[in-house]
Structures are given as C-alpha cells and as structure tokens.
C-alpha positions, -999 to +999 in steps of 0.1 A: +818-487+087+841-456+084+822-422+079+854-407+067+856-392+031+887-411+016+896-391-021+918-410-044+947-379-048+945-384-085+925-395-114+922-381-155+891-364-143+886-343-109+849-352-118+822-367-138+791-352-141+759-373-154+727-351-166+706-335-188+719-301-208+690-272-212+690-240-225+673-208-202+659-182-222+658-151-196+642-117-206+659-103-176+633-081-155+605-081-181+578-103-174+577-137-199+543-122-212+557-088-226+595-101-236+606-088-265+641-105-264+660-131-244+696-137-235+702-176-238+722-192-206+734-227-211+729-250-180+717-280-165+719-290-127+745-317-131+766-299-156+770-266-141+791-287-110+809-295-138+814-266-154+822-243-124+848-270-110+865-264-145+865-226-151+865-215-120+888-239-097+905-251-129+897-289-124+898-315-150+858-322-156+833-341-176+795-343-184+776-374-195+746-366-216+725-366-246+728-342-274+701-337-304+721-331-337+706-297-346+713-257-341+703-255-306+725-288-295+757-271-315+748-240-293+746-260-264+783-279-271+801-243-276+792-235-242+803-267-229+835-264-249+839-229-237+836-238-198+864-264-205+842-295-200+849-325-219+817-342-232+807-378-234+776-375-254+744-397-267+738-385-298+702-386-311+691-370-346+663-344-346+638-350-371+634-315-381+598-310-367+594-317-329+628-336-316+640-352-297+645-318-285+670-300-258+651-288-231+639-251-227+636-236-194+618-202-195+626-179-163+624-143-156+643-124-128+616-108-111+625-075-090+618-063-059+586-074-046+577-093-075+592-129-073+614-148-103+592-171-121+602-209-139+590-229-163+597-255-190+596-271-222+606-305-217+587-322-247+604-350-264+638-345-246+665-361-258+679-368-223+645-382-208+654-409-236+689-419-218+691-452-201+714-480-191+740-492-217+744-461-230+777-448-219+808-472-217+815-462-179+847-484-180+865-465-211+854-429-194+870-438-159+897-458-178+924-429-167+910-424-133+880-404-116+880-389-084+840-378-080+809-386-094+778-364-093+742-364-105+710-353-096+675-351-086+663-333-119+678-361-141+665-385-122+627-373-123+629-373-163+622-405-171+619-443-159+653-453-175+673-419-161+673-433-125+686-463-136+713-446-156+720-427-123+727-459-107+747-480-134+768-450-133+773-444-094+782-485-096+806-480-121+820-449-108+824-467-069+840-498-088+866-469-101+875-457-065+853-424-070+833-406-042+799-404-050+774-375-047+739-367-054+721-333-052+685-342-043+670-312-063+635-323-056+611-311-086+576-326-077+565-310-112+584-332-132+583-359-113+543-357-113+543-362-153+551-400-153+554-410-114+543-401-082+554-391-046+558-430-039+576-440-072+601-406-064+610-415-026+611-454-040+637-443-073+658-416-050+661-443-026+676-465-045+701-441-059+708-428-020+719-465-012+752-457-036+758-424-024+786-410-003+776-369+000+745-358-003+731-322-009+698-310-003+675-293+024+649-304+047+617-302+019+646-324-005+652-351+025+614-349+033+599-352-002+630-371-018+635-396+009+603-401+025+626-387+061+601-374+083+599-338+092+622-326+120+611-323+153+625-287+161+603-258+145+628-233+129+629-200+144+640-190+106+651-197+071+683-192+084+680-217+114+703-248+109+688-268+141+660-280+116+683-296+091+708-311+115+676-325+132+666-349+104+705-358+101+706-387+121+672-402+105+687-396+069+720-417+081+702-444+098+684-450+067+716-447+045+745-456+066+773-451+042+763-413+035+795-395+050+783-359+044+750-339+039+752-301+029+729-276+019+723-238+017+701-218+039+684-186+023+663-161+040+642-141+008+636-104+019+627-096-016+638-110-049+672-090-054+680-092-016+684-123+002+706-136+036+727-161+023+741-197+048+753-228+042+754-259+065+770-297+064+773-323+086+806-341+073+817-376+093+796-370+122+802-331+130+782-302+121+802-271+102+781-236+096+792-211+069+793-171+080+754-153+071+762-125+044+738-102+029+732-111-010+723-086-037+709-109-061+714-102-099+703-138-107+697-166-081+695-193-109+723-217-101+728-206-066+729-241-054+749-256-080+777-227-074+774-241-034+780-278-045+805-269-069+828-249-041+820-276-016+834-306-037+860-283-049+874-276-014+868-314-003+892-324-038+917-299-031+919-313+007+908-285+028+893-290+062+857-297+058+850-268+074+866-249+051+853-265+018+816-255+032+831-214+035+840-220-002+809-235-014+791-209+001+814-182-009+812-194-045+773-196-043+773-163-034+794-149-058+772-167-085+739-151-077+759-117-085+764-126-127+737-136-153+731-172-161+736-207-142+774-212-141+802-195-126+822-157-140+838-157-112+876-168-099+892-192-074+909-161-059+879-139-059+862-172-041+890-177-016+892-138-006+854-138+000+855-170+019+884-155+041+859-127+050+872-105+019+852-071+013+835-055-017+862-026-016+874-017-052+902-034-062+929-016-079 
C-alpha cells in the first residue's frame, strides 16, 4: 500500500467538516463563580478547522452539522456565515423549554498560576441526535471535495454520531477526498453513554477509514488503545515518545499516511513553550520551538490542524506544512476566541522565522 498522500488538485470544496457547533461563554480572567458578564465565542473542533481554512487561508470549506431553530442557533449561524463557511444543516425545532439545544461550553481563562477551567452544558444537544442518513453526501460532494475532516469530540456525543462519521468518511473516500480525524479524546464525554472499551471500539472503526490522524500520545493511547511509549519523555517537548508510538499506530492501521500533533510545555497559564511534530509517509518532521504569551489557549490545536491541512492542500512540502500549522496555532493563541483572527501572510511570515517587531 502506497503511503503517499495523493490530494485531488481541485474540487468545489477544499474541505468539508462534520461535527457539532457550540457557543462558548467566556468571562475572561474572572472565574465563573464571580463572573458578571461573558463574551460569546462560536466554536466546535471540526468547525474551527473549516473556519480557519476559509477565513485565514482563503479556501472553500463547508460544515455538516445540526442547527436548532431558536435565537442561539441564529447567533451561531451568523458566525458560520461571517467566517465564510458554507453550512449544510440538519434542522431541529426547539420546543421553547428544554431543546433540542445548541451546546454551551463555559471557560474562564485563568491567569499565571491559576489554570484555565472548561466545563459543559450539552444536555439535549441537537448534534448528539445526528445519525446516518441525515445528510445527502452525494449531493454535497457532487462538485468535488479534496479533504474531509471530523473529530473525536463529535464521535463521543452519542451512539449514532460515530456511525455518521463513518458514513461521511466512506462517501468522501468514494469522492476521492483525503480523510482526516482529530482524536481529541475527551473521557468526560465518552463516560456519559459509554466506557473506555466502547470509545476504543468506535474510534478504531472510524480510524479504519482515515488517511491523516491528529492526536498526541494520550489520544493515541486512550482513543486507539495503543500501548504507551517505551521511551520516557525528558520533557513535554520531547518528540521521541510520540514518534515511538507511530510504528504501533501504522501496524494497526496500515492505511494511515500521516500522524501529527502539537507539543506544549506549560510554564504558567500565559506562558507556554510550543512545538509541533509529524510523521508523514515514513519520515519525521519537527517544527521549531517558540515561547508563547498566551491570551486564550482554546482552539490552538485546531489552529495547528488547519494550518497543517492548508500546507498539504496548497502543495507545500511536508516539513513546510508542519511549520505552517505550528505558526498558525501559535498565532491563534494570541487572540481571543477559538477561531482565527490572523492572515495567511502573518502565518507565512512567522513560519519563516518572523519576529514581533512593529510592522509600519
């Protein structure tokens, strides 16, 4: 089996994502228990990738997702439109009392020695009701699709969402797309309806259809049941533990052609060392390490994934694609919210070794 990524040169969509939309309430550095006001960010792991590719990297992207017809849904829909992502919605009527709802994520940013905190209200979430048959993939992909992306958060929402991911991936493969999956393993979410064995079984069946995996050592261990590395890491930035697990991943899933992740050493809430690594077609790539002054860390991993996918779609070398992902993820942590506020020019400049000197 060839381990080379062969990407379609054209298509109506550069990327289609499948996942859940959420809105995140963020009181900034004030802890939630003392908050008086919040900023609302619109997000979703899979949406973030589509939004970043459209807004920063000027690509044609779409999201297949659930939409509850009530004011929070309208707020979310407005942000999807503003980021330039084409929506394919399965609509749900809200009953005016208890749903179906668009999920809420609550997060305060922490500061210094006080870490950030994230918790959810996903009760009666519309996206958890999505199931195979809800989207007309053939119509969606009729004009051609180059890349299809989903993730472990969506897979964990219910017994039907993982099956829908598999259906979407099979249709995307038939249409000639590269398929990627961000493992994003969230134990809390799986534990609501399943257990670690169920999680590994569902994720394993999804990954049978995947070309490009995004995930760190913990994701590979918990999401895929891959045994831990034999080499102990000297620090959170040591790539040997991650690379030490790749052989086991590829032995179990021989069709996987690339595995990538970010490496982050947290010195304080606002000061991180940041790196990224990838295994692509049998070769390993390591981005530089930089020091981040973090405003909002949420979405950094999706920022990396989208920059990495952009590099591959744009025909850059694998090493350059890893650097573009690393640069975009780094820049994304310097702005509030989960989705990008930077331009492709800024990303390329930082990936080349740009500095924070004033641009006049």
